[in-house]
Every structure is written in C-alpha cells, then in structure tokens.
C-alpha positions as CSV (number, residue, x, y, z in Angstrom):
1,X,-2.2,3.9,12.5
2,X,-5.9,2.9,12.5
3,X,-6.6,0.3,9.8
4,X,-10.2,-0.5,8.7
5,X,-11.0,-3.8,7.0
6,X,-14.0,-4.3,4.8
7,X,-15.2,-7.8,5.7
8,X,-15.6,-9.1,2.1
9,X,-18.2,-11.6,1.0
10,X,-20.0,-13.0,4.1
11,X,-20.0,-16.4,2.5
12,X,-16.3,-16.5,1.8
13,X,-13.1,-16.7,3.9
14,X,-12.8,-12.9,4.4
15,X,-14.1,-12.8,8.0
16,X,-11.9,-15.8,8.9
17,X,-8.7,-14.3,7.6
18,X,-9.4,-11.0,9.2
19,X,-9.9,-12.6,12.6
20,X,-6.8,-14.7,12.2
21,X,-4.7,-11.7,11.1
22,X,-6.0,-9.6,14.0
23,X,-4.7,-12.3,16.4
24,X,-1.2,-11.8,15.0
25,X,-1.4,-8.0,14.8
26,X,-3.0,-7.3,18.2
27,X,-0.5,-5.6,20.4
28,X,1.4,-4.2,17.4
29,X,0.7,-0.6,18.5
30,X,-1.8,0.0,15.7
31,X,-5.6,-0.1,16.0
32,X,-8.0,-2.1,13.8
33,X,-11.6,-1.9,12.9
34,X,-13.9,-4.0,10.7
35,X,-16.6,-2.4,8.6
36,X,-19.2,-5.0,7.7
37,X,-21.6,-7.2,9.6
38,X,-21.3,-7.8,13.3
39,X,-23.5,-10.9,12.9
40,X,-21.2,-12.3,10.2
41,X,-18.0,-11.7,12.1
42,X,-19.5,-13.2,15.3
43,X,-20.8,-16.2,13.3
44,X,-17.3,-17.1,12.1
45,X,-15.6,-16.3,15.4
46,X,-17.9,-18.8,17.1
47,X,-17.9,-21.4,14.3
48,X,-14.1,-21.5,14.2
49,X,-13.6,-21.0,17.9
50,X,-11.2,-18.1,17.5
51,X,-10.1,-16.3,20.7
52,X,-11.2,-12.8,19.6
53,X,-13.6,-10.6,21.4
54,X,-15.8,-8.4,19.2
55,X,-17.1,-5.0,20.1
56,X,-20.2,-3.7,18.3
57,X,-19.6,-0.1,17.4
58,X,-22.5,2.3,16.7
59,X,-20.6,5.5,16.5
60,X,-17.1,5.2,14.9
61,X,-16.3,8.8,16.0
62,X,-16.2,7.5,19.5
63,X,-13.1,5.5,18.5
64,X,-11.2,8.7,18.0
65,X,-11.3,9.3,21.7
66,X,-9.0,6.3,22.3
67,X,-5.8,5.1,20.7
68,X,-6.9,1.5,20.3
69,X,-9.3,-1.0,21.6
70,X,-8.4,-3.1,24.7
71,X,-6.1,-6.0,24.0
72,X,-7.9,-8.9,22.2
73,X,-10.9,-6.8,21.3
74,X,-11.7,-6.1,17.6
75,X,-14.3,-3.3,17.0
76,X,-16.9,-4.0,14.3
77,X,-18.9,-1.2,12.7
78,X,-22.1,-3.0,11.5
79,X,-23.1,-1.3,8.2
80,X,-25.1,-4.1,6.6
81,X,-26.6,-7.3,7.9
82,X,-27.5,-10.4,5.7
83,X,-30.7,-12.3,6.2
84,X,-28.8,-15.6,6.4
85,X,-25.2,-16.9,6.4
86,X,-24.5,-19.9,4.1
87,X,-20.7,-20.3,3.6
88,X,-19.6,-21.2,0.1
89,X,-22.7,-19.9,-1.7
90,X,-23.3,-17.1,-4.2
91,X,-26.1,-14.6,-3.5
92,X,-27.2,-11.1,-4.2
93,X,-27.6,-10.5,-0.5
94,X,-24.0,-11.4,0.1
95,X,-22.9,-9.1,-2.7
96,X,-24.9,-6.2,-1.3
97,X,-23.4,-6.6,2.2
98,X,-19.9,-6.9,0.7
99,X,-20.2,-3.7,-1.3
100,X,-21.9,-1.6,1.4
101,X,-19.0,-2.7,3.7
102,X,-16.4,-1.4,1.2
103,X,-18.2,1.9,0.7
104,X,-18.4,2.5,4.4
105,X,-14.8,1.5,5.1
106,X,-13.6,3.8,2.2
107,X,-15.6,6.7,3.6
108,X,-13.9,6.3,6.9
109,X,-10.5,6.7,5.1
110,X,-11.8,9.7,3.1
111,X,-12.9,11.4,6.3
112,X,-9.5,10.8,7.9
113,X,-11.0,8.6,10.7
114,X,-8.9,5.6,9.4
115,X,-5.5,5.7,7.8
116,X,-5.8,2.8,5.4
117,X,-8.2,0.3,4.0
118,X,-7.7,-3.5,3.7
119,X,-10.3,-5.2,1.7
120,X,-11.2,-8.8,2.1
121,X,-12.2,-10.8,-1.0
122,X,-15.5,-10.3,-2.8
123,X,-17.3,-12.4,-5.4
124,X,-17.9,-10.9,-8.8
125,X,-21.1,-13.0,-9.5
126,X,-22.6,-11.9,-6.2
127,X,-21.8,-8.3,-6.8
128,X,-23.5,-8.4,-10.3
129,X,-26.5,-10.1,-8.7
130,X,-26.7,-7.3,-6.2
131,X,-27.0,-4.8,-9.1
132,X,-23.5,-3.3,-9.1
133,X,-21.9,-2.4,-12.4
134,X,-18.3,-2.7,-11.2
135,X,-17.0,-6.2,-10.8
136,X,-14.1,-5.5,-8.5
137,X,-12.7,-3.2,-5.8
138,X,-10.4,-1.2,-8.2
139,X,-13.2,0.1,-10.4
140,X,-15.6,0.7,-7.6
141,X,-13.1,2.7,-5.6
142,X,-11.9,4.5,-8.7
143,X,-15.5,5.7,-9.4
144,X,-16.1,6.5,-5.7
145,X,-13.0,8.8,-5.6
146,X,-13.3,10.2,-9.1
147,X,-10.1,8.4,-10.4
148,X,-10.9,7.1,-13.9
149,X,-7.9,4.8,-14.1
150,X,-6.4,3.6,-10.8
151,X,-3.5,1.2,-11.2
152,X,-3.7,-2.4,-10.0
153,X,-0.4,-3.5,-8.6
154,X,0.7,-6.7,-6.8
155,X,3.5,-6.9,-4.3
156,X,5.2,-9.9,-2.7
157,X,7.2,-9.0,0.4
158,X,9.2,-12.2,0.4
159,X,10.6,-11.9,-3.2
160,X,10.3,-8.1,-3.2
161,X,8.4,-8.5,-6.5
162,X,6.0,-5.9,-7.8
163,X,3.9,-6.2,-10.9
164,X,1.6,-3.5,-12.3
165,X,-1.1,-4.0,-14.9
166,X,-1.5,-1.6,-17.8
167,X,-5.0,-3.0,-18.4
168,X,-7.0,-4.7,-15.7
169,X,-10.1,-7.0,-16.1
170,X,-10.6,-6.7,-19.9
171,X,-11.3,-9.3,-22.6
172,X,-8.2,-10.3,-24.5
173,X,-9.8,-9.1,-27.8
174,X,-9.9,-5.5,-26.4
175,X,-6.3,-5.3,-25.1
176,X,-4.5,-4.1,-28.3
177,X,-7.0,-1.3,-28.8
178,X,-6.8,-0.3,-25.1
179,X,-3.0,-0.2,-25.2
180,X,-3.1,1.8,-28.4
181,X,-5.5,4.4,-27.0
182,X,-4.3,4.7,-23.4
183,X,-1.8,7.4,-22.3
184,X,1.0,5.0,-21.5
185,X,3.4,7.9,-20.9
186,X,1.2,9.2,-18.1
187,X,0.7,5.7,-16.7
188,X,4.4,5.1,-16.3
189,X,5.0,8.6,-14.9
190,X,2.2,8.1,-12.3
191,X,3.5,4.6,-11.5
192,X,7.0,6.0,-10.8
193,X,5.5,8.7,-8.5
194,X,3.5,6.1,-6.6
195,X,6.6,3.9,-6.0
196,X,8.4,7.0,-4.7
197,X,5.6,8.2,-2.4
198,X,4.2,4.9,-1.2
199,X,7.2,2.6,-1.2
200,X,10.0,5.2,-0.6
201,X,11.9,4.3,-3.8
202,X,13.6,7.5,-4.9
203,X,14.4,6.5,-8.5
204,X,12.5,3.3,-9.3
205,X,13.6,1.0,-12.1
206,X,10.7,-0.1,-14.3
207,X,10.6,-3.0,-16.7
208,X,7.9,-3.0,-19.4
209,X,6.8,-6.3,-21.0
210,X,5.8,-6.5,-24.6
211,X,2.3,-7.3,-25.7
212,X,2.9,-9.9,-28.3
213,X,4.9,-13.2,-28.2
214,X,8.7,-12.6,-28.0
215,X,7.8,-8.8,-27.9
216,X,6.9,-9.3,-31.6
217,X,10.4,-10.3,-32.7
218,X,11.0,-7.0,-34.4
219,X,7.5,-6.7,-35.8
220,X,7.1,-10.3,-37.1
221,X,4.3,-11.0,-34.7
222,X,2.6,-7.7,-34.2
223,X,3.3,-4.0,-34.3
224,X,2.4,-2.6,-30.9
225,X,5.9,-2.8,-29.6
226,X,7.4,-0.8,-32.5
227,X,4.5,1.7,-32.8
228,X,3.4,2.2,-29.2
229,X,5.4,0.7,-26.4
230,X,9.0,1.3,-27.5
231,X,8.4,4.9,-28.5
232,X,6.8,5.5,-25.1
233,X,9.7,4.1,-23.3
234,X,12.1,6.2,-25.3
235,X,10.1,9.4,-24.4
236,X,9.8,8.8,-20.7
237,X,13.3,7.5,-20.3
238,X,14.5,11.1,-20.4
239,X,13.2,11.5,-16.8
240,X,12.5,7.9,-15.6
241,X,14.4,4.7,-15.4
242,X,12.4,2.5,-17.8
243,X,13.5,-0.4,-19.9
244,X,11.8,-2.7,-22.4
245,X,9.8,-4.0,-24.0
246,X,10.9,-7.4,-22.8
247,X,9.5,-10.7,-24.1
248,X,7.1,-11.9,-21.4
249,X,7.6,-15.6,-21.7
250,X,11.0,-16.0,-20.1
251,X,11.2,-12.8,-18.1
252,X,10.1,-14.2,-14.7
253,X,11.5,-17.7,-15.2
254,X,15.0,-16.2,-15.8
255,X,14.7,-14.1,-12.7
256,X,15.0,-10.8,-14.7
257,X,12.4,-9.2,-12.4
258,X,15.1,-9.1,-9.7
259,X,16.9,-6.3,-11.7
260,X,13.9,-4.0,-11.4
261,X,11.7,-2.4,-8.8
262,X,8.5,-3.2,-10.7
263,X,7.4,-5.0,-13.8
264,X,4.6,-3.6,-16.0
265,X,2.4,-6.2,-17.7
266,X,0.2,-5.3,-20.6
267,X,-2.8,-7.4,-19.5
268,X,-4.1,-9.4,-16.5
269,X,-2.9,-12.9,-17.1
270,X,0.4,-11.9,-18.5
271,X,1.3,-10.4,-15.1
272,X,-0.8,-12.3,-12.7
273,X,-0.1,-15.9,-13.9
274,X,3.7,-15.7,-13.1
275,X,3.1,-13.6,-10.0
276,X,0.7,-16.1,-8.4
277,X,2.9,-19.0,-9.3
278,X,5.8,-17.3,-7.4
279,X,3.8,-15.7,-4.6
280,X,0.4,-17.2,-4.2
281,X,0.3,-17.3,-0.4
282,X,2.1,-14.0,0.4
283,X,1.1,-11.7,-2.5
284,X,-0.7,-8.4,-1.9
285,X,-3.0,-6.4,-4.2
286,X,-2.5,-2.7,-4.0
287,X,-4.5,0.1,-5.7
288,X,-2.3,3.0,-6.7
289,X,-3.5,6.4,-7.7
290,X,-6.2,6.7,-5.0
291,X,-6.3,9.5,-2.4
292,X,-6.6,6.7,0.2
293,X,-4.4,3.7,1.0
294,X,-6.0,0.4,-0.2
295,X,-4.5,-3.1,0.0
296,X,-6.0,-6.5,-0.3
297,X,-5.1,-10.2,0.0
298,X,-4.1,-11.6,-3.4
299,X,-6.7,-14.4,-3.6
300,X,-10.4,-14.9,-3.9
301,X,-13.3,-15.7,-1.6
302,X,-12.3,-19.4,-1.2
303,X,-15.9,-20.6,-1.3
304,X,-14.7,-24.3,-1.3
305,X,-13.1,-23.9,2.1
306,X,-15.3,-21.1,3.7
307,X,-16.2,-21.8,7.2
308,X,-13.9,-24.8,7.6
309,X,-11.2,-23.0,9.5
310,X,-8.3,-23.9,7.1
311,X,-7.9,-20.6,5.2
312,X,-4.5,-19.1,5.4
313,X,-4.4,-15.6,6.7
314,X,-0.8,-14.9,5.4
315,X,-1.8,-12.7,2.5
316,X,-4.3,-10.7,4.6
317,X,-1.7,-10.3,7.3
318,X,0.9,-9.1,4.7
319,X,-1.7,-6.7,3.1
320,X,-2.3,-5.2,6.5
321,X,1.4,-4.7,7.2
322,X,1.8,-3.1,3.7
323,X,-1.1,-0.7,4.3
324,X,0.6,0.5,7.5
325,X,3.9,1.0,5.6
326,X,2.3,3.0,2.8
327,X,0.2,5.1,5.2
328,X,3.3,5.9,7.2
329,X,5.2,6.9,4.1
330,X,2.4,9.2,2.9
331,X,2.2,10.8,6.3
332,X,5.9,11.5,6.3
333,X,5.6,13.2,3.0
334,X,2.6,15.3,4.2
335,X,4.3,16.1,7.5
336,X,8.1,15.9,7.1
337,X,10.2,16.3,10.2
C-alpha cells in the first residue's frame, strides 16, 4: 500500500508526529509520501534531530515506477510553501498551506496513485483566516468528493471501541432539529455497510444513544427518543442489529460499549468526551462514506508543544495502520480471490 500524509498545520505537531511515525513504519513493506511543504518537514526534521532523510518529489507519477523509497527516506511532494515557520502560532498562511496539502493528498487518492490518506491536525482558526468555509477535514473532503454527509467515526484499537456521530460540529441549539430532519434510517444503514466493507464485520452490532438525559425517561425530558430515534431503530432492526436508545450518561462507564461493534452518539461531545477519556493517546478519527480511505490522529495541533519534540506519535501511528487495514479490506472486496 502507498499511504499519503497531509502534513497538517505547519505551526503544529503534525510534521513531528508524521516523521516519528515514519521511523516506526519504515520497513513495514508499505510506502509513504507526505503532501505538504518540504521546507516545513525539513525544518522540524532538523530542529528535532530526527534520523529521517527527506526526498523532494516534483513528479509524483515517478513514484509509481518503484515499490517504495529506499529505507529511511521519506518522499515529500511540496505543494505549498509558507513564508515563515513559527511553531505554536495561528496564521492565515499556515491555514492555506494546510488546506492545499489536504487537497493535493486527496487528489492523489482519487487518481489511484495512493491507496489511503492520513491527515495530520489542522487549526480551525487558521483555516477560517485563510478564507475557507469548511472548518474541518470531514466537511472539506465531503464537498470535494460530492458526499453531502460523510460520517465522522472514532476508533481505538486498544479497547476495540468505535463511536460514530450522527451530527458533527454543530451548535447544541441546532441538534434536536438536525436529528429530527436527518434520514437516520439511511445513516444507520450506511454505517453498517461501512463496518462490513472497511472493518470486515459481517453483521455489526450497533448501539444508539438517546438525545436527552436518561434517554428522556419515557418522554419526561424530551420527545425525540419516542418520536424519532426509537421508531427508526424498530424500522431498521428488520435488517440490521441495532439496539437503543440507551441513556448516554452511564453507557460508557458501565462498559456497555463492549457488547457492541459501534456506538452512535447524537452529537459531538456526547460521543467524544467519553471516547477521549478512554482513548486519548491511541484514538483514531475515520471518515466513512468517502470514495477514498481517510484516517487521522484523534487530537489537535498541539500548539503548546509544537517544535519541542515531546509530541506523542501514537495516534498518528495507529491512524496509519488503520488506513492500511481499511484500504486492504476495500481492495479485497473490489478484487476477491
């Protein structure tokens, strides 16, 4: 497999964790490429004294003529160069470089030159300053590939915990209306298909959390469970293994997630707060529903530690391993033995 990494915000820890992950993955039998800024990657390589050799790539098609770069050599396709590098700072220039890197890397996957995309963290403020409407990878890649509602999912390989979000980066005041108006049946059906195709789970078990406290206690604290979520579960249960709605407050603490292949949260913090408590260092962000494979470390740009050499690469490393697994599963479906 050939994996391309978008280098993330040049003022964050993205370049560092990519370089450190490469040191662990070099010699794995797969090939790796960074789409971003050669200057930025070389800056952090030197500043952190990391034993990686970088190869500046002008024509990525030339990489197709070889299985992988020589041992210890990480190719870098320079698609955007910043005027300056100031670790830990927010800037429009950094946002532009980050987004152009993502676009170039995703195009390599669209063209079939690379098999999967691993995206290093970006900063939402820098992106907005650069003039982009999307504030994250999921929305940007969804628009790029014509997928209106890609699914944001999080996976921890240690706990085998998966959490999917019915809504993503939305204000809390909008959540009830979004849940009411979305096609929750189609969401769960698509999620089950992704678990089968990408993770090899033939008949996935799906747990759905309620929206309101205590899953509304039979309608005492809200009506969404009775009017929307429970009827949806009853409908799709004729063909899928779906249960709920479960009260969200005790679900993770009681270990109930262990009885399911994935947990569906109604909104961002409902799913991500317990997930990051349980799996902060090893969690992986996965975008489901795209025609390409995309994974990402489950953390931010780490501006407070950028350039200091102390960032953990574990999540980036796990994201890369998962991207290889998903890409392999998809190829087996496309080309069965």
